[in-house]
C-alpha positions as CSV (number, residue, x, y, z in Angstrom):
1,X,-0.4,-0.1,0.1
2,X,2.7,2.5,0.8
3,X,4.1,2.0,-3.0
4,X,0.8,2.9,-3.9
5,X,0.6,5.9,-2.5
6,X,3.9,7.0,-3.2
7,X,2.8,6.3,-7.0
8,X,0.1,8.1,-6.2
9,X,1.6,11.2,-4.9
10,X,4.0,11.3,-7.6
11,X,2.0,11.0,-10.4
12,X,-0.3,14.2,-8.7
13,X,2.7,16.2,-7.7
14,X,4.1,15.7,-11.6
15,X,0.2,16.3,-13.1
16,X,0.3,20.0,-11.4
17,X,-1.0,23.2,-13.3
18,X,1.3,25.6,-14.8
19,X,-0.1,27.7,-12.1
20,X,1.0,25.9,-9.6
21,X,4.5,25.5,-10.8
22,X,4.2,29.6,-11.0
23,X,3.9,30.0,-7.2
24,X,7.8,29.3,-6.9
25,X,9.9,32.9,-7.5
26,X,13.2,33.5,-7.4
27,X,12.3,36.9,-6.3
28,X,10.4,35.3,-3.3
29,X,13.7,32.6,-2.8
30,X,15.4,36.0,-2.6
31,X,13.4,37.6,-0.1
32,X,13.8,34.5,2.4
33,X,17.4,34.6,2.2
34,X,17.5,38.3,3.5
35,X,15.2,37.4,6.2
36,X,16.7,34.8,7.1
37,X,20.4,37.1,7.5
38,X,17.6,39.2,9.7
39,X,16.6,36.4,11.9
40,X,13.2,36.5,10.7
41,X,12.7,33.3,8.7
42,X,13.4,30.1,9.5
43,X,11.8,27.8,6.8
44,X,13.4,27.0,3.6
45,X,15.0,28.8,0.9
46,X,12.2,27.2,-1.3
47,X,10.7,30.1,-3.4
48,X,7.2,30.0,-2.0
49,X,5.3,32.7,-0.5
50,X,3.8,31.0,2.3
51,X,2.5,31.4,5.4
52,X,5.7,31.5,6.9
53,X,7.4,33.8,4.5
54,X,4.6,36.4,5.1
55,X,4.5,36.3,8.7
56,X,8.4,36.9,8.8
57,X,7.3,40.3,6.3
58,X,4.9,41.0,8.9
59,X,7.9,40.8,11.7
60,X,10.4,42.7,9.4
61,X,7.8,45.8,8.8
62,X,6.8,46.1,12.5
63,X,10.1,46.4,13.3
64,X,10.8,48.9,11.1
65,X,8.1,50.7,11.5
66,X,6.4,50.2,8.2
67,X,3.0,49.3,7.2
68,X,2.2,45.3,8.3
69,X,0.8,44.1,5.6
70,X,2.9,41.3,4.6
71,X,3.5,42.1,1.4
72,X,7.0,43.0,0.4
73,X,7.0,45.6,-1.7
74,X,9.1,48.8,-1.8
75,X,9.9,50.3,1.0
76,X,9.9,46.6,2.6
77,X,12.8,45.6,0.7
78,X,14.8,48.8,1.1
79,X,14.4,48.0,5.1
80,X,16.6,44.8,4.1
81,X,19.8,46.9,3.0
82,X,22.0,45.4,0.7
83,X,20.3,42.4,0.8
84,X,17.2,43.9,-0.8
85,X,18.4,45.2,-3.9
86,X,18.9,45.0,-6.5
87,X,16.5,42.9,-8.9
88,X,17.5,40.2,-11.0
89,X,18.5,41.3,-14.5
90,X,19.6,44.6,-13.5
91,X,23.5,44.2,-14.0
92,X,25.6,41.3,-15.0
93,X,26.6,38.9,-12.1
94,X,30.4,37.9,-12.0
95,X,32.4,37.0,-8.6
96,X,32.8,39.4,-5.7
97,X,28.7,40.4,-7.0
98,X,26.3,40.5,-3.5
99,X,23.1,40.5,-3.0
100,X,18.9,39.9,-4.0
101,X,20.3,39.2,-7.8
102,X,22.7,37.2,-6.2
103,X,20.5,35.1,-3.9
104,X,18.0,34.9,-6.8
105,X,20.6,33.4,-9.1
106,X,21.8,30.7,-6.4
107,X,18.1,29.7,-6.3
108,X,18.0,29.4,-10.1
109,X,20.8,27.6,-10.4
110,X,19.8,25.1,-7.5
111,X,16.6,24.6,-9.7
112,X,18.5,23.9,-12.9
113,X,20.4,20.7,-11.2
114,X,23.5,23.1,-10.2
115,X,23.5,24.3,-6.5
116,X,26.3,25.7,-5.0
117,X,26.3,25.4,-1.2
118,X,24.0,28.1,0.8
119,X,21.9,30.2,-1.1
120,X,23.3,33.5,1.0
121,X,22.9,36.2,-1.7
122,X,27.3,36.2,-2.2
123,X,28.9,34.7,-5.3
124,X,31.5,33.5,-4.1
125,X,34.1,30.6,-5.7
126,X,31.4,27.7,-5.4
127,X,28.5,29.8,-7.0
128,X,31.1,31.1,-9.7
129,X,31.9,27.6,-10.8
130,X,28.3,26.3,-10.5
131,X,27.5,29.0,-12.5
132,X,30.6,28.3,-15.5
133,X,29.3,24.2,-14.9
134,X,25.2,25.7,-16.0
135,X,26.5,28.0,-19.1
136,X,28.5,25.2,-19.8
137,X,25.4,22.4,-19.6
138,X,23.5,24.7,-21.7
139,X,25.6,25.8,-24.7
140,X,26.6,29.4,-23.8
141,X,29.9,30.6,-23.6
142,X,30.9,29.8,-19.9
143,X,32.5,33.1,-19.0
144,X,31.3,32.6,-15.6
145,X,29.5,36.3,-15.9
146,X,25.4,35.8,-15.7
147,X,23.8,38.3,-18.4
148,X,21.0,38.4,-20.5
149,X,21.4,35.1,-22.2
150,X,22.5,32.9,-19.1
151,X,19.1,34.5,-17.1
152,X,17.2,33.8,-20.0
153,X,17.9,30.2,-19.6
154,X,18.1,29.9,-15.9
155,X,14.3,31.6,-16.7
156,X,13.6,28.5,-18.7
157,X,11.9,25.3,-17.1
158,X,14.2,23.0,-14.7
159,X,15.5,19.5,-16.5
160,X,13.9,16.4,-16.3
161,X,14.6,13.1,-16.4
162,X,14.4,11.8,-20.3
163,X,14.1,8.0,-19.4
164,X,12.6,6.0,-16.9
165,X,13.5,4.0,-13.9
166,X,12.0,1.6,-11.5
167,X,13.1,2.5,-7.9
168,X,16.4,1.4,-6.4
169,X,14.8,-0.2,-3.0
170,X,11.4,-0.4,-2.3
171,X,8.8,1.1,0.0
172,X,8.3,4.9,0.9
173,X,9.8,7.9,0.3
174,X,12.1,10.0,3.0
175,X,13.5,13.2,2.3
176,X,12.9,14.4,-1.5
177,X,14.1,16.4,-4.0
178,X,14.7,20.2,-3.7
179,X,15.1,22.8,-1.0
180,X,16.0,22.0,2.4
181,X,16.8,25.4,4.6
182,X,19.2,27.2,2.8
183,X,20.8,24.1,0.7
184,X,19.2,22.1,-1.9
185,X,18.8,18.4,-1.8
186,X,19.7,16.9,-4.9
187,X,18.0,13.6,-5.0
188,X,15.3,11.7,-2.9
189,X,15.7,9.4,0.2
190,X,14.5,5.8,0.7
191,X,14.9,5.1,4.1
192,X,15.7,1.5,4.7
193,X,17.3,-0.6,7.0
194,X,21.2,-1.4,6.8
195,X,21.5,-4.3,4.7
196,X,18.8,-3.6,2.3
197,X,19.7,-4.5,-0.8
198,X,20.1,-1.8,-3.5
199,X,19.5,-2.2,-7.0
200,X,20.1,-0.6,-10.2
201,X,17.3,1.6,-11.0
202,X,18.0,0.5,-15.1
203,X,20.1,-0.8,-17.4
204,X,23.5,0.6,-17.7
205,X,27.4,0.3,-16.7
206,X,29.0,1.5,-14.0
207,X,30.9,4.9,-14.4
208,X,32.2,4.5,-10.5
209,X,32.2,2.2,-7.1
210,X,34.0,3.0,-3.9
211,X,34.5,5.7,-2.0
212,X,33.5,9.2,-2.3
213,X,35.0,12.0,0.1
214,X,32.5,15.0,-0.3
215,X,30.1,13.2,1.5
216,X,28.4,10.5,-0.4
217,X,30.6,7.9,1.4
218,X,30.3,4.6,-0.3
219,X,29.0,5.2,-3.6
220,X,28.0,3.7,-7.3
221,X,27.2,5.7,-10.1
222,X,25.9,3.8,-13.1
223,X,26.1,5.3,-17.2
224,X,22.5,5.0,-19.0
225,X,21.9,6.2,-22.6
226,X,20.9,9.6,-23.5
227,X,23.3,11.3,-20.8
228,X,21.4,10.1,-17.8
229,X,23.3,8.9,-14.7
230,X,21.9,7.3,-11.2
231,X,23.4,7.6,-8.3
232,X,23.3,5.4,-5.5
233,X,24.8,6.9,-1.8
234,X,25.6,6.3,1.6
235,X,25.6,2.5,1.1
236,X,27.4,-0.3,3.7
237,X,29.0,-2.1,0.9
238,X,29.2,-2.5,-3.1
239,X,28.7,-5.1,-4.8
240,X,29.8,-3.9,-8.2
241,X,33.2,-2.8,-10.0
242,X,33.8,-0.1,-12.5
243,X,32.9,-0.6,-16.0
244,X,30.3,-3.7,-15.1
245,X,27.4,-3.6,-17.4
246,X,24.0,-4.4,-15.6
247,X,20.7,-4.9,-16.0
248,X,17.5,-3.3,-14.1
249,X,17.0,-4.5,-10.6
250,X,20.5,-6.3,-10.3
251,X,21.9,-5.8,-7.1
252,X,24.7,-3.3,-6.8
253,X,24.9,-2.9,-3.2
254,X,23.4,-2.5,0.5
255,X,21.7,0.7,1.9
256,X,23.9,1.7,4.7
257,X,24.8,5.3,6.6
258,X,28.8,5.9,5.3
259,X,29.6,9.7,4.7
260,X,27.2,12.5,6.2
261,X,24.6,10.6,6.9
262,X,22.1,10.8,9.6
263,X,21.0,7.6,9.4
264,X,20.5,4.4,7.4
265,X,18.8,5.0,4.0
266,X,19.4,5.1,0.4
267,X,20.3,8.8,-1.3
268,X,19.4,8.6,-4.9
269,X,19.7,10.7,-7.9
270,X,19.2,10.9,-11.3
271,X,21.2,13.3,-13.3
272,X,21.1,14.7,-17.3
273,X,24.3,15.0,-18.7
274,X,25.4,16.4,-15.2
275,X,22.4,18.2,-14.2
276,X,20.5,16.6,-11.0
277,X,17.2,16.3,-12.2
278,X,13.8,15.5,-9.6
279,X,14.0,11.9,-9.5
280,X,10.2,11.6,-9.3
281,X,10.3,12.8,-12.8
282,X,12.2,9.3,-14.2
283,X,10.2,7.0,-11.3
């Protein structure tokens, strides 16, 4: 029943109308970053103007003696100082820039599969590297400067899986793909007991299998056709070697809690030519 519920929920999420997707805004994300810096907002930087964001705006307005209406208009933006300006697209964004527009850029990069660490409104080395990767991915000149062409590409919808996959572990999902605090979770988690078998989500050949020092712990990456790869992280053990070609459903390892993991689970990612995509678009 849990698996059926997951399938129904996933289908419902993917079938949301365009109006629902439009509620996610990089400007709202930039506002949330500024409110977090003021200590007024503790939710995730998700770009959704929900009750928590509006309540934080009202607290800011009350603190600064403004009309308390929960709307982040020009006066409220000015009250946020440098974090409330300038608007995205008003200047080229390059290394060293800070402000509202940089926070919006970081949010858009993450949504397109190129997160750069905390969404904090500062264009440092990590954001610069993510920007270059996105520009290369989309076929733009990879100069590390976010001008009109780069912003136009970022305003298009995020990439999706171009292949269909099976779930690598049975059971319901845990943490999903998307914003988590001021960070971005690039996959979905399958909570399971340590040692639970993990299966290949589709036919492909093992691109890498071993320890990953960046936090994934024991990690297997499988290369599929059409530029897709699937990632299986925090494994307690690995049962395949680089170069081995596996059918869908073949065992590749076991659930664990290696790397940066608070408990046993499988962290599963899908990537399209290197860009992380929501696995629910492929499962």
